[in-house]
VEXDREN-2710 file (C-alpha; in Angstrom, 1 decimal):
% VEXDREN-2710
k/r/px/py/pz
1/MET/0.0/0.0/0.0
2/THR/1.5/3.4/-1.1
3/GLY/0.5/6.9/-1.2
4/ASN/-1.3/9.5/0.7
5/LYS/-0.6/13.3/1.5
6/ARG/2.0/12.5/4.3
7/TRP/3.8/9.4/2.7
8/THR/4.4/7.5/-0.4
9/GLN/6.0/4.4/1.3
10/ARG/5.6/3.0/4.6
11/PRO/8.0/1.0/6.7
12/PRO/8.2/-2.8/6.0
13/GLY/5.8/-4.6/8.3
14/SER/3.7/-1.6/9.3
15/ASN/0.0/-1.1/9.0
16/TRP/0.1/2.6/8.0
17/GLY/-3.1/3.6/6.2
18/ASP/-5.0/0.4/7.2
19/PHE/-7.3/2.2/9.6
20/GLY/-7.6/5.2/7.4
21/GLU/-5.5/8.1/5.9
22/ASN/-5.7/10.3/9.1
23/ASP/-5.9/7.8/11.7
24/GLN/-3.9/8.4/15.0
25/LEU/-5.6/5.7/17.2
26/GLY/-3.8/2.8/15.7
27/ARG/-4.6/-0.7/16.9
28/LEU/-7.1/0.7/19.5
29/ASN/-9.4/0.7/16.6
30/LEU/-9.7/-3.1/17.0
31/ILE/-11.6/-2.4/20.3
32/GLY/-15.2/-1.9/19.2
33/ARG/-18.5/-2.7/20.5
34/GLN/-18.4/-6.3/20.3
35/GLU/-14.8/-6.3/22.0
36/ARG/-16.2/-4.3/24.9
37/LEU/-19.2/-6.5/25.4
38/ALA/-17.0/-9.6/25.4
39/ALA/-14.8/-7.8/28.1
40/ILE/-17.9/-7.0/30.1
41/ARG/-18.7/-10.7/30.1
42/GLU/-15.4/-11.5/31.9
43/VAL/-16.9/-9.8/35.0
44/HIS/-18.3/-12.4/37.4
45/GLU/-17.4/-11.1/40.9
46/GLY/-17.7/-7.4/40.7
47/ILE/-14.3/-7.0/42.3
48/THR/-12.0/-4.2/41.1
49/PHE/-8.2/-3.7/41.3
50/SER/-6.4/-0.5/40.7
51/LEU/-3.4/-1.2/38.6
52/SER/-1.6/2.1/39.5
53/LEU/1.4/2.7/41.6
54/PRO/1.4/5.9/43.8
55/LEU/2.8/8.3/41.3
56/ASP/5.8/9.2/43.3
57/VAL/7.0/5.5/42.9
58/PRO/9.8/4.7/42.3
59/ARG/10.9/6.8/45.3
60/GLN/14.3/7.7/43.7
61/PRO/14.5/9.0/40.1
62/VAL/17.0/6.4/39.0
63/LEU/15.4/4.8/35.9
64/ASN/15.3/8.0/33.6
65/PRO/17.3/11.2/34.3
66/ARG/14.6/13.2/32.4
67/ARG/11.9/12.3/34.5
68/ARG/11.1/13.5/38.0
69/PRO/8.5/12.4/40.7
70/PRO/5.4/14.8/41.2
71/TYR/5.8/18.0/43.0
72/LEU/2.7/18.9/44.8
73/GLU/2.1/22.3/46.3
74/PRO/-0.7/24.5/47.4
75/ALA/-2.5/26.9/44.9
76/MET/-1.5/30.4/45.7
77/GLN/-3.8/33.5/45.8
78/ASN/-2.5/37.0/46.6
79/GLY/0.8/35.5/47.6
80/ALA/-0.8/33.3/50.1
81/PRO/-1.3/29.4/50.1
82/TYR/-4.9/28.7/49.3
83/PHE/-5.1/25.5/51.2
84/ASN/-7.3/24.9/54.4
85/TYR/-8.2/28.5/53.7
86/PRO/-11.3/30.0/55.5
87/LEU/-13.2/32.0/53.0
88/GLY/-14.4/34.2/55.9
89/LYS/-11.0/36.0/55.7
90/ILE/-12.0/37.6/52.4
91/LEU/-15.8/37.3/52.4
92/PRO/-17.2/38.1/55.8
93/GLY/-19.7/35.6/57.2
94/ALA/-18.6/32.8/54.9
95/THR/-18.0/29.5/56.7
96/ASP/-16.4/27.5/53.8
97/VAL/-12.8/26.4/54.2
98/ILE/-11.2/25.8/50.8
99/SER/-8.1/23.7/49.8
100/ASP/-6.7/23.9/46.2
101/ASP/-3.5/22.4/44.9
102/ARG/-1.3/22.1/41.8
103/VAL/1.3/19.7/40.7
104/THR/4.3/19.6/38.4
105/ILE/4.7/16.1/37.0
106/SER/6.6/13.9/34.6
107/PRO/3.9/12.2/32.9
108/GLN/5.8/9.0/32.3
109/TYR/7.5/8.9/35.7
110/SER/5.4/6.1/37.1
111/THR/2.1/4.3/35.9
112/GLN/1.6/5.6/32.5
113/TRP/0.8/5.1/28.8
114/ASP/3.1/5.8/26.0
115/ALA/1.3/7.7/23.4
116/LEU/2.0/6.9/19.7
117/GLY/4.0/10.1/19.4
118/HIS/6.4/9.0/22.1
119/VAL/8.8/7.1/19.9
120/GLY/9.2/7.7/16.0
121/SER/11.9/7.0/13.7
122/LEU/14.1/8.4/10.9
123/PHE/12.3/7.1/7.7
124/ASP/12.2/8.1/4.1
125/ALA/8.3/8.3/4.2
126/ASP/8.1/10.6/1.0
127/GLY/10.5/8.6/-1.1
128/ASP/12.9/11.5/-1.8
129/GLY/16.0/9.5/-0.6
130/VAL/16.3/11.6/2.8
131/ALA/15.1/10.0/6.0
132/GLU/12.9/12.4/8.1
133/ALA/11.6/12.2/11.7
134/VAL/8.3/10.7/11.3
135/GLY/5.7/8.8/13.6
136/TYR/3.1/6.3/13.0
137/ASN/1.0/6.7/9.8
138/GLY/3.4/9.2/8.6
139/PHE/2.6/12.0/11.1
140/ALA/5.2/14.2/12.7
141/VAL/4.9/15.3/16.3
142/ALA/6.6/18.5/15.5
143/GLN/7.8/20.4/12.4
144/GLY/11.4/20.4/12.7
145/GLU/13.8/19.9/15.7
146/VAL/12.7/21.5/18.9
147/ALA/15.9/23.2/19.9
148/SER/14.6/25.5/22.7
149/LEU/11.4/25.9/24.9
150/ASP/10.5/28.6/22.4
151/ASP/10.1/26.0/19.7
152/TYR/7.9/23.6/21.8
153/HIS/4.2/23.7/21.4
154/GLY/3.4/19.9/22.3
155/ALA/2.7/17.1/20.0
156/GLN/1.0/18.4/16.8
157/ALA/-0.1/14.8/16.2
158/LEU/0.1/11.5/17.9
159/SER/-0.5/12.8/21.3
160/VAL/-2.6/11.0/24.0
161/ALA/-5.8/12.9/23.0
162/ALA/-6.9/10.2/20.4
163/SER/-6.8/7.4/23.0
164/ALA/-8.3/9.5/25.6
165/GLN/-11.3/10.2/23.4
166/HIS/-11.6/6.5/22.6
167/GLY/-11.6/5.6/26.3
168/VAL/-9.4/2.6/26.2
169/GLN/-11.7/0.1/27.7
170/GLY/-11.6/-3.5/26.7
171/ARG/-10.6/-7.1/27.5
172/GLY/-7.4/-7.3/29.5
173/VAL/-5.3/-10.6/29.4
174/LEU/-2.6/-11.3/31.7
175/VAL/0.5/-13.3/31.2
176/ASP/2.3/-14.0/34.5
177/LEU/5.9/-13.9/33.6
178/CYS/7.0/-13.6/37.4
179/HIS/5.2/-16.9/38.2
180/HIS/7.2/-18.7/35.4
181/PHE/10.6/-17.0/35.5
182/GLY/10.9/-15.4/38.9
183/THR/12.3/-11.9/39.6
184/GLU/15.8/-12.4/38.0
185/ARG/16.6/-10.2/35.0
186/ARG/15.5/-12.2/31.9
187/HIS/15.0/-11.4/28.3
188/ILE/11.7/-12.8/27.2
189/GLY/11.5/-13.8/23.6
190/TYR/8.9/-15.6/21.6
191/ALA/9.7/-19.0/23.0
192/ASP/9.6/-18.0/26.6
193/LEU/6.3/-15.9/26.1
194/MET/4.7/-18.9/24.3
195/LYS/5.8/-21.2/27.3
196/ALA/3.9/-19.1/29.7
197/ILE/0.9/-18.6/27.6
198/GLU/0.6/-22.3/26.8
199/ALA/1.3/-23.4/30.5
200/ASP/-1.5/-21.2/31.8
201/ARG/-3.9/-21.7/28.8
202/VAL/-4.1/-18.0/28.2
203/GLU/-6.4/-17.2/25.3
204/VAL/-5.2/-14.1/23.4
205/ARG/-7.9/-12.6/21.1
206/ARG/-8.1/-10.0/18.5
207/GLY/-8.4/-6.5/20.4
208/ASP/-7.1/-7.7/23.6
209/ILE/-4.8/-5.5/26.0
210/LEU/-2.0/-7.7/26.8
211/CYS/-0.8/-7.3/30.4
212/LEU/2.7/-8.7/31.4
213/HIS/3.3/-9.4/35.1
214/THR/7.0/-9.4/36.0
215/GLY/7.0/-8.3/39.7
216/PHE/9.0/-5.2/38.9
217/ALA/6.5/-2.7/40.1
218/ARG/5.9/-4.6/43.3
219/LEU/9.6/-4.3/43.9
220/ALA/9.8/-0.7/43.2
221/ALA/6.8/0.0/45.7
222/THR/8.6/-2.0/48.6
223/LEU/11.7/0.3/48.3
224/THR/11.8/3.1/50.7
225/PRO/13.2/6.5/49.8
226/GLY/16.5/5.6/51.8
227/GLU/17.1/2.3/50.1
228/ASP/19.2/1.6/47.0
229/HIS/17.1/1.7/44.1
230/GLN/19.8/0.8/41.6
231/THR/18.6/-2.9/41.8
232/LEU/15.7/-1.9/39.8
233/ARG/18.0/-1.5/36.7
234/SER/18.7/-5.3/36.9
235/SER/15.6/-7.0/38.1
236/CYS/12.6/-8.8/36.6
237/ALA/11.8/-9.8/33.1
238/VAL/11.8/-7.6/30.0
239/LEU/10.8/-8.4/26.5
240/ASP/13.5/-9.0/24.1
241/GLY/12.8/-6.5/21.3
242/THR/15.5/-7.8/19.1
243/ASP/13.7/-11.1/18.8
244/ALA/12.1/-10.9/15.3
245/GLU/9.8/-13.9/16.0
246/LEU/8.4/-12.0/19.1
247/LEU/7.9/-8.9/17.0
248/GLU/6.2/-10.9/14.3
249/TRP/3.9/-12.6/16.9
250/ILE/2.8/-9.0/18.1
251/ALA/2.0/-8.0/14.7
252/ALA/0.0/-11.1/13.8
253/SER/-1.8/-11.5/17.2
254/ASN/-4.0/-8.4/16.6
255/ILE/-3.6/-7.3/20.2
256/ALA/-4.6/-3.6/20.6
257/ALA/-2.1/-2.6/23.4
258/ILE/0.7/-3.9/25.6
259/ALA/0.9/-3.0/29.2
260/ALA/3.7/-4.2/31.7
261/ASP/4.6/-3.6/35.3
262/ASN/8.4/-3.1/34.4
263/TYR/10.1/0.1/33.3
264/ALA/9.9/0.0/29.5
265/VAL/8.2/-3.3/28.6
266/GLU/11.4/-4.2/26.8
267/GLU/15.0/-4.2/27.5
268/ARG/16.4/-0.6/27.0
269/ARG/19.6/-0.9/25.2
270/GLN/22.1/1.8/26.0
271/ALA/24.2/1.3/22.8
272/LEU/24.1/-0.5/19.6
273/PRO/26.3/-3.5/18.6
274/GLU/29.4/-2.0/16.9
275/GLY/28.9/-1.4/13.2
276/GLN/25.1/-1.5/13.5
277/THR/22.4/1.1/13.0
278/GLY/18.8/0.9/14.1
279/PRO/16.7/1.6/17.1
280/LEU/17.8/1.4/20.6
281/LEU/14.2/0.4/21.4
282/PRO/13.1/-1.9/18.6
283/LEU/9.9/-3.1/20.3
284/HIS/9.0/0.5/20.8
285/GLU/9.6/1.2/17.3
286/HIS/7.7/-1.8/16.1
287/CYS/4.7/-1.2/18.2
288/LEU/4.5/2.7/18.4
289/PHE/5.9/3.8/15.1
290/LYS/5.0/0.9/12.9
291/LEU/1.7/-0.7/14.1
292/GLY/0.3/2.0/16.4
293/ILE/0.1/-0.2/19.4
294/PRO/0.2/2.1/22.6
295/LEU/2.6/0.8/25.5
296/GLY/1.7/0.9/29.2
297/GLU/4.5/0.8/31.7
298/MET/4.9/0.6/35.4
299/TRP/1.6/-0.6/36.0
300/TYR/1.0/-2.4/39.2
301/LEU/-0.2/-6.1/38.3
302/SER/0.8/-8.2/41.4
303/ASP/-2.4/-8.2/43.4
304/LEU/-4.4/-9.0/40.1
305/ALA/-2.1/-11.6/39.0
306/GLY/-2.3/-13.3/42.3
307/TRP/-6.1/-13.2/42.4
308/LEU/-6.5/-14.5/38.8
309/ARG/-4.1/-17.4/39.3
310/ARG/-6.0/-18.4/42.7
311/HIS/-9.3/-18.5/40.6
312/GLY/-7.8/-20.1/37.4
313/ARG/-8.5/-17.1/35.2
314/HIS/-6.6/-14.8/32.9
315/ALA/-9.0/-12.3/31.4
316/PHE/-10.9/-9.4/32.9
317/LEU/-12.4/-6.0/32.0
318/LEU/-9.8/-3.3/31.8
319/THR/-10.7/0.5/31.9
320/ALA/-7.5/2.5/31.4
321/PRO/-8.0/5.8/29.6
322/PRO/-5.0/8.3/29.7
323/LEU/-5.7/11.8/30.8
324/HIS/-7.2/13.9/28.0
325/LEU/-4.3/16.2/27.7
326/PRO/-3.8/17.4/24.1
327/GLY/-0.1/17.7/23.0
328/ALA/1.1/15.2/25.6
329/VAL/3.1/12.2/24.4
330/GLY/2.5/10.3/27.7
331/SER/-0.1/10.3/30.5
332/PRO/-0.3/9.0/33.9
333/ALA/-3.0/6.3/34.3
334/ASN/-5.1/4.7/37.0
335/PRO/-6.1/1.6/35.2
336/ILE/-8.9/-0.5/36.7
337/ALA/-9.3/-4.2/36.4
338/THR/-12.8/-5.7/37.1
339/VAL/-13.1/-9.4/37.6
END
């Protein structure tokens, strides 16, 4: 398939254009009315699980130097904190006591969604022989390099807005990598993933949101601010984004999204092998850039995983919209699983 107003050639293995020339939703398009009804049929007990960490976890910013924990402070009015504030001070006779606050947050510090605009690639989409910075479906998140704050206006395309409007509610299906492989660092390729899926008789359907439990978020939640957080860098399972067979399965499975309780779903390489070119994050490129599959990271899945295993289940209703923040390429989330 070739040709639209943004691109004349699409990356090998991508689905650009399959959901429409102007689509920015990607594989979340696979979650429609029937898929939501099927997800609702997975609810038998009416029990809910919050799948979010406290948004200040990890309690040391060791995983990504660009990201910081939230900074919460009172709102201010006339130079004074507007928190536990008696309105009678400015409006005689009023008995109201008002508290307002404000927060500075890195949207991808803790439990979050990667928007499709989070990772693009250098690719010759227009066929002129020169690779450009483009994202899913040939969109660019910005016109040219953002060299200063004056150049920044948020994502012009591929922000969290499309998935926020969609709602992100469907059938979640959990693969318990922690149960099968423990909490030691392990690169999970296609063979390991299939081993876990087959052992637990997990049924992965078209439009499912695949959730991967590794135990990483539980470990992060147990560490106090004074404890060494460097262990997080070498703990628990990560997908092996260099495994071509794994990437082929993700494409063929028709899953709508992937969420993991680890830092980046896949192993984040710090350098490429000598003499090679390509992505440091091949699974991110495959999912966000080529297929339009959003990625959830740092979800807290351990309590849900334990309940599902005790009850011989793996599927549930998942409600997990990002914040409707136009221009943002990531968003905090408080996903809710209902069983």
